[in-house]
C-alpha positions as CSV (number, residue, x, y, z in Angstrom):
1,S,-17.6,-43.8,19.8
2,S,-14.4,-41.8,20.4
3,P,-12.0,-44.7,21.2
4,K,-13.1,-46.6,18.0
5,A,-12.4,-43.5,15.9
6,L,-9.0,-43.0,17.6
7,K,-8.0,-46.6,16.7
8,R,-8.9,-45.8,13.1
9,V,-6.7,-42.7,13.0
10,T,-3.5,-43.7,15.0
11,P,-2.1,-46.1,12.4
12,Y,-1.7,-43.1,10.0
13,I,0.0,-40.7,12.4
14,S,3.7,-40.3,11.6
15,K,6.3,-41.5,14.2
16,D,8.1,-38.2,13.6
17,I,5.6,-35.4,14.3
18,P,6.6,-32.2,12.6
19,K,7.5,-29.2,14.7
20,Q,5.7,-26.5,12.7
21,R,2.1,-25.6,13.8
22,L,0.5,-26.0,10.4
23,S,2.3,-29.2,9.7
24,Q,1.3,-30.7,13.1
25,Q,-2.4,-29.8,12.4
26,A,-2.1,-31.2,8.9
27,E,-0.7,-34.5,10.3
28,I,-3.8,-35.0,12.5
29,A,-6.3,-33.8,9.8
30,L,-4.9,-36.0,7.1
31,S,-4.6,-39.0,9.4
32,C,-8.3,-38.5,10.3
33,F,-9.2,-38.3,6.6
34,K,-7.4,-41.5,5.9
35,G,-8.9,-43.2,9.0
36,G,-12.4,-42.2,7.7
37,V,-13.4,-40.2,10.8
38,C,-13.8,-36.8,9.0
39,V,-14.0,-35.3,5.6
40,S,-12.9,-31.7,6.2
41,A,-10.6,-29.7,8.5
42,N,-9.8,-26.1,9.1
43,I,-6.1,-25.6,10.0
44,S,-4.5,-22.3,10.8
45,I,-1.3,-20.7,12.1
46,G,-2.7,-17.2,12.6
47,Q,-0.7,-14.1,13.5
48,F,-0.9,-12.6,10.1
49,D,-3.2,-9.8,11.4
50,R,-0.4,-7.2,11.7
51,H,-1.4,-3.6,12.3
52,N,2.2,-2.6,13.1
53,N,5.5,-3.7,11.5
54,N,3.6,-5.6,8.7
55,D,6.3,-6.6,6.2
56,P,9.0,-7.9,8.6
57,D,6.4,-9.9,10.7
58,Q,4.8,-11.3,7.6
59,M,8.1,-12.4,6.2
60,K,8.7,-14.4,9.3
61,L,5.4,-16.3,8.8
62,I,5.6,-17.0,5.1
63,P,8.2,-19.8,5.3
64,E,6.1,-21.6,7.9
65,L,3.0,-21.2,5.8
66,L,4.7,-22.5,2.7
67,A,6.3,-25.4,4.6
68,G,2.9,-26.3,5.9
69,I,1.3,-26.4,2.5
70,D,4.2,-28.5,1.2
71,Y,3.7,-30.8,4.2
72,V,-0.1,-31.2,3.4
73,V,0.6,-32.2,-0.2
74,T,3.6,-34.5,0.7
75,K,1.7,-36.2,3.6
76,A,-1.4,-36.6,1.4
77,E,0.7,-38.3,-1.3
78,E,2.3,-40.6,1.3
79,L,-1.2,-41.6,2.6
80,K,-2.4,-42.1,-1.0
81,S,-5.2,-39.6,-0.6
82,R,-3.8,-36.7,-2.7
83,D,-6.2,-37.5,-5.5
84,K,-9.1,-36.7,-3.1
85,L,-7.7,-33.7,-1.4
86,V,-8.8,-30.1,-2.1
87,V,-6.9,-27.4,-0.3
88,V,-8.4,-24.0,0.1
89,M,-6.1,-21.2,1.4
90,Q,-7.4,-17.9,2.5
91,S,-7.6,-15.4,5.2
92,E,-10.7,-14.2,7.0
93,M,-10.0,-10.7,5.6
94,G,-7.8,-8.8,3.2
95,R,-5.3,-6.1,4.1
96,T,-5.4,-2.4,3.2
97,P,-3.4,-1.4,0.0
98,T,-1.5,1.2,2.0
99,Y,0.4,1.2,5.3
100,N,-0.9,2.9,8.5
101,K,1.2,5.1,10.8
102,G,2.8,2.0,12.4
103,N,3.9,0.5,9.1
104,G,1.1,-2.0,9.5
105,K,-1.9,-2.9,7.4
106,D,-5.5,-2.7,8.6
107,H,-8.5,-4.8,7.6
108,W,-9.8,-4.7,4.0
109,S,-12.8,-6.4,2.4
110,I,-10.9,-7.5,-0.7
111,G,-8.8,-10.6,-0.3
112,S,-7.6,-13.7,-2.2
113,T,-8.4,-17.4,-2.1
114,M,-6.2,-20.1,-3.6
115,F,-7.3,-23.6,-4.5
116,L,-5.2,-26.7,-5.0
117,G,-6.4,-30.2,-5.9
118,P,-7.7,-32.6,-8.5
119,G,-10.2,-31.1,-10.9
120,I,-9.1,-27.6,-10.2
121,K,-7.6,-25.8,-13.2
122,G,-4.4,-24.2,-12.1
123,D,-2.1,-21.4,-13.2
124,R,-4.8,-18.8,-13.5
125,V,-6.2,-15.8,-11.6
126,I,-9.9,-15.1,-11.5
127,G,-10.9,-11.6,-10.7
128,T,-9.0,-8.4,-10.5
129,T,-8.9,-5.1,-8.5
130,D,-8.7,-1.6,-9.8
131,E,-5.8,0.8,-9.0
132,K,-7.3,1.5,-5.5
133,Q,-7.6,-2.2,-4.8
134,F,-11.4,-2.4,-5.1
135,A,-12.9,-5.5,-6.8
136,V,-13.7,-5.2,-10.5
137,P,-17.0,-6.9,-11.3
138,L,-16.8,-10.0,-13.5
139,N,-19.1,-12.0,-15.7
140,P,-19.9,-15.2,-13.6
141,A,-20.3,-17.4,-16.7
142,S,-17.0,-16.4,-18.5
143,L,-15.1,-15.2,-15.4
144,I,-13.9,-12.2,-17.4
145,D,-14.0,-8.6,-16.1
146,D,-17.3,-6.9,-16.9
147,K,-17.4,-3.5,-15.2
148,D,-20.9,-2.8,-16.5
149,K,-22.9,-6.0,-16.0
150,G,-20.7,-8.2,-13.9
151,I,-20.9,-9.1,-10.2
152,R,-18.4,-8.6,-7.4
153,I,-17.3,-12.0,-6.0
154,R,-18.2,-12.4,-2.4
155,P,-17.6,-15.3,0.1
156,G,-21.0,-16.8,-0.7
157,H,-20.1,-17.1,-4.4
158,I,-16.9,-19.0,-3.4
159,H,-18.8,-21.3,-1.1
160,Q,-21.5,-22.0,-3.7
161,A,-18.8,-22.9,-6.2
162,L,-17.2,-25.2,-3.7
163,R,-20.6,-26.9,-3.1
164,Q,-21.0,-27.4,-6.8
165,F,-17.5,-28.7,-7.1
166,A,-18.1,-31.2,-4.3
167,G,-21.4,-32.2,-5.8
168,I,-23.5,-31.1,-2.8
169,A,-25.1,-27.9,-4.0
170,D,-28.5,-29.7,-4.3
171,H,-28.2,-31.7,-1.1
172,P,-31.0,-31.1,1.5
173,H,-28.4,-29.9,4.0
174,S,-27.1,-27.3,1.6
175,H,-30.7,-26.0,1.3
176,E,-30.9,-25.7,5.0
177,F,-27.9,-23.3,4.9
178,P,-28.6,-20.9,2.0
179,L,-25.7,-18.7,0.9
180,G,-27.8,-16.0,-0.7
181,V,-26.2,-16.2,-4.1
182,A,-27.4,-17.7,-7.4
183,G,-26.3,-21.3,-7.9
């Protein structure tokens, strides 16, 4: 029941709650992880969808985003759960490679996803775009660009890889929600 779950979470909530939105959400999510009442969370600060005045508005949000990511890692370390934490950072859409008339950027189907956590090989970029910022196909086995025989990475591919990474790709629940990509 809810009161029992709350009692499992509250011992892990910091006495000094952070003021930034992402850090506040991370505080609750990580406390819930540690209390054993959830295994995943979606936290967000929003407001990056700027169709006008893109660069100045984005630059105001970047420090909050970076501070939030730092808070997630620091708090997870404090709770001794960093070795179990995988952080996925992404937007629901990319932004156009050029500016519109309002010095903003519009929606674009090409974006980036960043991963942080144990078992994730860092310091590398997988996938590229061409000079017009369209995805270049890549070989799914080697992860090297292959314009002739490769595939374009789509969200389903990312989610399938996450399922494999988590060891749940063959779980019955995963089969109930197919992603439409080869596993």
